[in-house]
C-alpha positions in Angstrom: 110.8 127.7 110.2 113.6 130.2 110.7 113.0 133.9 110.4 115.4 134.1 107.4 113.4 131.4 105.6 110.0 133.0 106.4 111.1 136.3 104.7 112.7 134.5 101.8 116.4 135.4 102.5 117.5 131.8 102.7 115.9 128.8 100.9 113.3 126.9 102.9 114.2 123.5 104.3 111.8 120.7 105.1 113.1 119.0 108.3 111.8 115.5 107.6 114.9 113.3 107.7 115.4 111.0 104.7 119.1 111.1 104.0 120.4 112.0 107.5 119.7 111.3 111.1 120.1 113.9 113.9 121.1 113.3 117.5 117.5 113.3 118.8 116.4 110.6 116.4 119.5 108.5 116.8 119.3 108.7 120.6 115.6 107.8 120.4 116.3 104.7 118.3 119.1 103.7 120.7 116.7 104.1 123.6 114.3 101.6 122.0 117.2 99.2 121.5 118.2 99.7 125.1 114.6 98.9 126.3 114.1 95.8 124.1 117.6 94.4 124.0 120.1 95.9 126.4 118.0 95.9 129.5 116.8 92.3 129.1 120.4 91.3 128.4 121.6 92.9 131.7 119.4 90.6 133.7 122.1 88.0 133.4 125.8 88.6 133.8 126.8 86.0 131.2 125.5 85.8 127.7 125.3 82.0 127.7 122.8 82.3 130.6 120.6 84.9 128.8 117.4 84.2 126.9 118.8 86.6 124.3 121.8 84.4 123.5 120.3 83.3 120.2 119.3 86.9 119.2 122.9 88.1 119.8 124.3 85.2 117.9 122.0 86.1 115.0 123.3 89.7 115.0 126.9 88.6 114.9 126.3 85.7 112.4 123.9 87.4 109.9 124.3 91.2 110.4 127.9 91.7 111.4 128.9 88.5 109.6 131.7 88.0 112.1 132.8 84.9 114.0 130.4 84.1 116.8 133.3 82.8 118.9 134.4 86.4 119.2 131.2 87.5 120.8 132.0 88.9 124.3 131.0 86.4 127.0 129.6 89.0 129.5 126.4 90.8 128.7 127.8 94.2 129.7 130.6 93.9 127.1 128.0 92.9 124.4 126.0 96.0 125.2 129.2 98.1 125.1 130.1 96.7 121.7 126.6 97.3 120.3 126.6 100.8 121.6 130.0 101.7 120.2 129.1 100.4 116.8 125.7 102.0 116.8 126.9 105.6 117.5 129.6 105.3 114.8 127.1 104.2 112.2 125.6 106.6 109.5 121.9 106.8 109.0 121.7 103.9 106.6 123.6 101.5 108.9 121.3 102.5 111.8 118.2 101.8 109.6 119.7 98.5 108.3 120.2 97.4 111.9 116.7 98.1 113.2 115.3 96.6 110.0 117.3 93.4 110.7 116.3 93.3 114.4 112.7 93.6 113.5 113.0 90.6 111.2 114.4 88.2 113.8 112.1 85.4 114.7 113.0 84.6 118.4 110.4 83.7 121.0 112.4 85.6 123.6 112.1 88.8 121.6 108.9 90.8 121.1 109.4 92.1 117.6 105.9 93.6 117.3 106.5 95.8 120.4 109.9 96.7 119.2 108.4 97.9 115.8 105.7 99.9 117.6 108.3 101.6 119.8 110.5 102.3 116.7 107.6 103.8 114.8 106.8 106.1 117.7 110.3 107.5 117.7 110.5 107.7 113.9 107.3 109.7 113.8 108.1 111.9 116.8 111.5 112.9 115.4 110.4 113.4 111.8 112.1 110.5 110.1 111.1 109.9 106.5 110.7 106.1 107.3 108.3 103.8 109.1 107.9 100.1 109.7 105.1 98.9 107.3 104.1 95.3 107.5 107.3 94.5 109.5 109.7 96.2 107.1 111.2 99.7 107.1 109.9 101.7 104.2 110.0 105.4 103.1 106.9 107.6 103.7 108.2 110.5 101.7 110.9 111.0 99.0 113.3 113.7 97.9 111.1 114.8 95.0 108.1 115.4 97.4 110.3 117.4 99.7 111.6 119.5 96.8 108.0 120.2 95.8 107.3 121.7 99.2 110.5 123.7 99.3 110.0 125.0 95.7 106.4 126.1 96.4 107.4 128.0 99.5 110.4 129.6 97.9 108.7 130.5 94.6 105.7 132.0 96.2 108.0 134.0 98.6 109.9 135.4 95.6 106.7 136.5 93.7 103.5 138.3 94.5 102.2 135.3 96.3 103.1 136.2 99.9 99.8 134.9 101.2 100.5 131.5 99.6 103.9 131.4 101.1 102.6 132.3 104.6 100.0 129.5 104.5 102.5 126.9 103.3 105.1 128.0 105.8 102.5 127.7 108.6 101.4 124.3 107.4 105.1 123.1 107.5 105.7 124.7 110.9 102.6 123.0 112.4 103.5 119.7 110.9 107.1 119.8 111.9 106.6 120.8 115.6 108.2 117.9 117.4 106.7 118.9 120.8 103.2 119.9 119.8 102.3 119.0 116.2 99.0 120.4 115.0 97.9 118.2 112.1 94.4 119.7 111.8 95.6 123.2 111.3 98.5 122.1 109.1 95.9 120.6 106.7 93.9 123.8 107.0 96.9 126.0 106.0 97.8 123.7 103.1 94.4 123.9 101.5 94.2 127.7 102.3 97.4 128.1 100.3 95.7 126.6 97.2 92.7 128.7 97.7 94.9 131.8 98.0 96.7 131.2 94.7 93.5 130.5 92.9 92.0 133.7 94.2 95.0 135.7 93.0 95.1 134.2 89.5 91.3 134.7 89.0 91.4 138.1 90.7 88.5 137.1 93.0 89.8 137.4 96.5 86.5 136.4 98.1 85.9 133.2 96.1 86.1 129.9 98.0 88.2 127.2 96.5 85.5 125.4 94.7 84.3 128.5 92.9 87.8 129.8 92.3 88.9 126.5 90.6 85.9 126.6 88.3 86.7 130.2 87.4 90.4 129.2 87.0 89.5 126.8 84.2 88.5 129.8 82.0 92.0 131.2 82.4 94.3 128.2 82.7 93.8 124.8 81.0 93.2 122.4 83.9 92.1 118.7 83.3 88.7 118.0 84.7 89.9 115.1 86.9 92.5 117.4 88.5 89.8 120.1 89.0 87.4 117.6 90.7 90.2 116.1 92.8 91.0 119.4 94.5 87.3 120.3 94.8 86.8 117.0 96.6 89.8 117.6 98.9 88.4 121.0 99.7 85.0 119.4 100.4 86.7 117.1 102.9 88.2 120.1 104.8 85.0 122.1 104.6 82.0 119.9 105.2 80.1 119.7 108.5 82.6 117.4 110.1 85.6 119.1 108.4 88.7 120.9 109.3 88.1 124.5 108.4 84.6 124.9 109.9 84.1 122.3 112.6 86.5 120.7 115.1 87.3 117.4 113.5 88.2 114.7 116.0 91.9 115.1 116.4 92.4 111.4 116.8 91.3 110.9 113.2 94.1 113.0 111.9 97.7 112.0 111.8 101.1 113.0 110.4 100.5 111.2 107.2 97.3 113.1 106.6 99.0 116.5 107.1 102.0 115.4 105.0 99.9 114.2 102.1 98.0 117.5 102.0 101.2 119.6 102.2 102.8 117.6 99.4 99.7 117.6 97.2 98.9 121.3 97.7 102.6 122.3 97.1 102.6 120.3 93.9 99.4 121.9 92.7 100.7 125.3 93.5 103.9 124.7 91.6 101.8 123.4 88.7 99.7 126.6 88.6 102.7 128.9 88.9 104.4 127.1 85.9 101.2 127.2 83.9 100.7 130.9 84.6 104.3 131.7 83.7 104.0 129.8 80.4 100.9 131.8 79.5 102.5 135.0 80.7 99.7 135.6 83.2 100.6 138.3 85.7 99.6 137.2 89.2 98.6 140.3 91.2 
C-alpha cells in the first residue's frame, strides 16, 4: 500500500486484478503458453510434422474461426502469429484464450499440467481468476473489492485509525507478490474487527468474543452473525490457531486470507453503518 493511501490522502486500491491485466501477469501467462505450446512446436520445423498440428488447427478453426489453410506452414511463423495476437489482446481475450486451450482434448497436449502452471501464475500475480474443475472462474468480484476499499477508507477518515492500520496491513501482507504472509494477513483482519468492537463498546482490553457480546447491548446484531464471528475468532485463537500459536503455514493459502479480509471488511462496514444510524459516537 502506498504512503498516500496509508494516511488517507488518496483512496485505497486493492491490487487483485479482475478487470485488467498488468505486464507481469500477461508475461507470466505467455510464458506458460511458451512452455506448453511454443517450445514443443519448435521441435519440428514444419507444422505438418508436429504432434501439435491438431491443436493448432483447433485454435484456428474454433477460437480464431479463420480458414485453416491460412495457418503458416512453419512452426516459427505459427508462434510469431500467436505471440503477436496475444500481446495485442485485452484481459478478456487473454482469459478466453487460455480457457479455450485448457478445454482442448488432444493426447499430445497435457491440459492438466497447463492448468496447474496457469493457476500458479494467476495466484502469484494476483489475478481475480483461477481454473476450477478445468474452467476459468472468478475467485473475487468487484463488490467484494469495494467492501475492502470502503472499510479501509471509512476507518481512515474517522476515529478508527487502529482499524484502518490492521486492514491495511492485512491487505499489504496478502498482496505481497514476492513474500505473501497469509497467516499474519488473517491475524490483522480479525484484529481489525476486534479493534472496532473495542472502540464501540469502550472496552479497549476486551477480546473479540467478549467485545461482541457486549456489542449486542449497544447495537442490534443477529445471533447467527454474532456466533459466526465468535467462531471465526476461535479459529484464529485456539491452541493451533493463528494469533497464539504458529499454525502450519502450508495449511493457509491465499483464499483463506482473502476470505478473512473480505468477511472482516464487510462486518466492519456493517458496524460503522449501524453506529452511524444510531448516532453512536465512536471514540
